C-alpha positions in Angstrom: -0.1 -12.6 -6.1 1.7 -11.9 -2.9 4.9 -13.1 -4.5 4.5 -10.9 -7.6 3.7 -7.8 -5.4 6.7 -8.5 -3.2 9.0 -8.8 -6.2 7.6 -5.5 -7.7 8.0 -3.8 -4.3 11.6 -5.0 -3.9 12.4 -3.8 -7.4 11.0 -0.4 -6.7 12.8 -0.1 -3.4 16.1 -1.1 -5.1 15.7 1.3 -7.9 14.4 4.3 -6.0 16.2 4.5 -2.6 15.0 8.1 -1.9 12.2 10.5 -3.0 8.5 10.1 -3.5 7.0 7.3 -5.5 3.4 7.2 -6.7 1.8 3.8 -7.2 -1.6 3.6 -8.8 -3.2 0.2 -8.7 -6.3 -1.8 -7.8 -7.7 -2.3 -4.4 -6.5 -5.9 -4.1 -2.9 -5.0 -4.7 -3.2 -2.2 -2.2 -4.5 -4.7 0.4 -1.6 -7.1 -0.4 0.9 -4.2 0.0 -0.6 -3.4 3.3 -0.4 -7.0 4.5 3.2 -7.0 3.5 3.9 -3.7 5.4 1.9 -4.9 8.4 3.5 -8.4 8.3 0.1 -10.0 8.2 -0.7 -13.4 6.6 -2.3 -13.2 3.2 -5.5 -14.6 4.7 -6.0 -11.4 6.5 -6.2 -9.1 3.4 -10.1 -9.0 3.5 -10.2 -7.7 7.0 -11.2 -4.0 7.5 -10.5 -1.4 6.4 -12.0 -1.8 3.0 -10.1 -0.1 0.2 -12.4 1.8 -2.0 -11.8 2.9 -5.6 -9.7 6.2 -5.7 -8.9 6.0 -2.0 -5.5 7.2 -0.9 -3.0 5.3 1.1 0.3 6.8 2.1 3.3 4.7 3.3 6.6 6.2 4.4 9.6 3.9 4.2 12.4 4.6 6.6 15.3 2.1 6.7 13.2 -0.6 5.1 10.5 -0.1 7.8 7.0 0.9 6.5 5.0 3.5 8.4 1.4 3.7 7.2 0.5 7.4 7.3 -2.9 7.3 5.6 -5.0 4.2 4.8 -7.9 4.1 2.5 -8.7 7.8 2.8 -11.7 9.1 0.9 -11.8 12.8 2.0 -11.1 14.0 -1.4 -14.4 12.5 -2.6 -16.7 14.3 -0.1 -19.4 16.5 -1.6 -18.5 20.3 -1.5 
């Protein structure tokens, strides 16, 4: 799975070198993307934080360096 996610990420980065990109995917893919950005081994993907359904994660890419701005945010789901 990590190879497939890495390949897709590379394709997206090559095709869209600037601007905003929205990826909508499952929690496990998000955890794999975060492991790639954090340069963590795949064995660490189940470590906290847990990525809940509909959570928001924002990553800014600058010169092929990922900066995680928001990770697993759920504030939009709070009762009003």
